[in-house]
N, C-alpha and C positions, 0 to 999 in steps of 0.2 A: 648526150649519150644515155644508149640504152642500158637498162637496169636487168634485163633477162636473157642478155646474151654477153657474149665476149667480144671484145673490140678486134678488129683484124691484126694480124700477129704484128707489122711494122708500127701499126697505131698504137698497139699496146706495148711494144718496146720503147718507142719513143714518149709516151707518157709516163710509162711506169718505171721505167729500169735505165733513163738515160739523164746526164746531168746531175749524178748524185755528188753530194759534196766530198765524199771520199775519196781522193785520188792518189795516185804513186808514182814519183818521179822515174821509176825504171819500167813502168808501163807507158811505151811508146805510141802505141796505138791499141786503143781497147774496142769499146762497142761500134760498131758501123763499118768493119770490113770483114772478110773472111776468114780472117786469125787474127788474133790480140798479136802485139809484138812487143817481147820481154827483152831490156837492155842492159839487165842488170851484171854484177860482176862478181855478186856473193852466191854461194851454193844456194841453189833454190831445193826445198823439201815440196812433196806434193801428195795430196791424199785425197781420194775421191768416195764421196758417201750417197748412196740413194736411200731414200725413204718414201714409204708406198703407206697410202690410206689403209688404216685397218689393221696394220701391221708395225707400224713405227709411230705412229699417233692414231688416237681416236677419228672417225669420221665424221663425228659431231665437232673436232675441234674448228673454234674460230681460226681467221685468217691469220691472227696476229699469232695465237698458240701455234699454229704450224709453223709460221717462219721461225719461230724460236725453238721448236723441236727439231727443225733440218739444219740450222745454222751452229747452235751453240757444240751440239753434237760433233758436228763435223770440224769445228773450230778447235776442238777439243785435241784432235789428231797434231795438230802445230806445237801445241802445248807439250804434248807426248814428245815432241823432239828438240822442245828448247827453241824453237824458231818463232820469230818476229812474224806477224800477219803480213802479208802484202797485197795479195788480189784473190778474187774467186770468180768462178764460172758457174754459171744457173743453167741447167735443162729443166725446162718446168713442162709436164704432160697435163694438161686441163681436160676435164670431162665436158661435155656440153652445158651440163647442167649449173656450173660456175659462173656467174655474172661477173659483169666491169667493177661492182664493189669490192667482191672478193678479191679480186687481185688486186684494186687499189690498195686496199686495206694490207693486202698480204706484202705488197712491194714497199709501204711506208715502213712496215716493223723491220722490214728486212734493212730497208735504208739505215732505220735507227741503229741498230746491230752493226751494222757497215761501218758506221762512224763510230760506235763504242769501241771495236775492237781494231779501229784503223786500217781495216781489211776493205779494199777497193772492188766494187763489182766491174769486172773488165772484159766479160762475155757471156756467151752462151745460147741456148736455143729454144724456142717455144714451138708446143704442137699440141694437137687434140687426140685425147686418147680415152680409152674406156674407164680408166682409174687415175685417180690424182697421184702422181709420181714426180719426185722430185730429185734431181741429181745434184749436188754440189761438187766441185773440185776447188779445194783448199790450198793455197801456195804460200809457202813463207819463207824466210831466209833467217840462215843459220852458218854462222862461219865452221862450226863445228857440231853438227847436229848428236844428240843425245840418240843411243839405240839400244833395243832390246838384249843385244849381245856383249854389253860390257862390264856386267856384274862380276866382282870379284871375290873370290873366297875370304870370308872375314868381314864382308860389307855387312852396314846396317840396313835394313828393309825398312823403307818409310811409306806412309800415305798421306794425300793432302784430304782436308773437307772431313765430312760426315758421313760413314757409309750408309746404305740402306734404305735412306729417306726416301727416294723416288720409287722403287719396287715397292716400299711399303703402301706407297699413296696409290700405286697403280688400283688395287681394286675399287677403291673410292672415286678414281677418275671414271673408268669405264662402267662402273653404276650410276656416276652423276650423282653421288652423295659427297663430294668433297669437304664438305663441310664438318664432315665426321672425324678428319683426321688433321694434325697440327699444320698449320701454314707453311713451316717450313719444309714438311714433307711434300706439299704442293709445288712451294717455289721450286723444290730440287726438281719435281717432274718436267714442270711446264718451262721452266728458265735454268738451266745448269749453268754455273757458272765456274768453266774450267780455269784454272788458276797461271793463265796466259804471262801476266808479268812477272810471277814469283817463277816460271818456269825459265824463262830467257835467263833468268840471273842463273839459275844453277849450272848452267853450261861451263865445263871448265871446274865445277865443284864435285859433281855426282858423275858416278862410274854407267849408270845405265837408268832407263825409263821406259815406262811407258802409261798410255791412259786407261783407267778402268773405266769400260763400258759393258762387258757382257757379264760381268761380275769377277769379284776378285779370286776367287777359286781359279775360274779359267784362265784370265788374263795373269795372275802368278805362273800358272804352268807354261804360257808361252814365254814369258820372261826368263823363266828358269832352263826351257829348253834351248833358248837363242843364246844363252850365256854358257851352256852345259854345266850347271851347277845346280845344286839343290837350295830350295828356300826353305828354313826351318820359322814358323809363322805361328803368333799367339794370339788364338781365339780372345783370351781374356784382355788382349791388348788392343783389339780392334775399336776404333772411333765411333761409338755410339750415341746417339743423344738419349736423353734420359727417356721420353716417350717409348724409344724402340728398345731401350733396354729393360722396360718394363714388362716388354711382350715375352721377355723369356728366350726360349729356343726359337722362336718364330722370328723375332728381333733378331738374332745371330745369322739365321738363316737369309734373311734379305740382305744382312751387311755382307756375307761371304759370297751369296750365289744370286743376289735379285739382279742386279745390273743397272744401267742407267745413272750411272754415279758421275762419270767423265770428271772423274778426280786423278790425281797423279799417284802411281806407284813408282818409286825410284832407289836407289841403291846407293850408297857411300860409304867410304872411309869411316871409322867412326872418329879420326881426327877433325873431322869438319862438322861434327854435330853443334858446335856452339854457332859458326856461320849458317848454317842452316836454319836454326831458330831464331837467330838475328835477320835474317830476310825474310822468314816467313811474319815475324813480328811486325817488319817494315811494311809488307806487302797486305797484313792483316788476313793470313792465310793459317789455319789449324793445321799442323804437321802432327803427326804421331808416328813413333818408332814402334814397328810391330812384328820383329823378326829381324832374321840375321841370315846369310849366306854361308853355304856349307858347300865342301868339295861334293861331286857328285855327279848326275849325266841327264838332270832335268826334271827332277822331282819336287813335290810340294810334301813339306811334311808339317802338319797340324798337330800344334799342342795346347790342352786345356790344364791352365796352373801346372805346368812342365809334364802332363802326362800325354805321352803320344797318342794321337786318338784316329780311328777311321772317320773321313768325312762323309755324311751320307748325301751331301748334296752336289747338283753341277750346275755349272753357269749355264748362261742363255744359249739357246743353240739355233742358228738359223736356218738349218734347214732338218 
């Protein structure tokens, strides 16, 4: 095998992307035909994510790190719907400079993530192009998917995980000085952990949900608008780890507007608080109540120690 060129397309597919151990009973035909064939009876939820080198991960990222940065954020969308992962498709655009070793390492890590999340690779496409670009379409099953539009007046507002860690790590990652920030921050950036199992069990308990990908400020706004309610959120209630809290206002900014958290934002009636906490304890997921749902038309109101404030930060913008 050559180490300074890429295999022919069908050799690459055969060697790197076929016969993976993770399978799904409802995928009747997967890789090897013009289309995959799905024979399921449960509603299917679908999301497509495109990641571009230099935009969604550094150009110097290892193939394993690239696999993590493209797969885990994509799978987070399934958690947002309370869906159980079923299968995904992969569209891979590779520049000429990428060799066989890079593709093999990328595929190996992607296969590991496929097994860990029980999400089958069922098809896709490979091509050559000027810039490394990867599109994943993730598919999951859920009888009653969680939507952004279900928040009710009086609901509590919750988030999972610790916010702001990945955003706080980014400057050190880009400057290749990762040893200057806590390991938890590095892990949050390179290996986000969407709470899949926990989210699946929230179906039927909570009223609305979405994942936090572009920053809490912007994503909370999306949920508020979809539900046509206002969210009253407390800055002093946000889950920040101690190193982030020690940064003061900068740490709060990372948590509010940094993005790349891939955690869950959801609303639920106060009567199910104990059930939520019990599920979180079982799945070893950190959950924090950060506010409430109020009557309104799609605004987010921020409070600091019960004082209404104007938030000076905006979430990540794609364009």
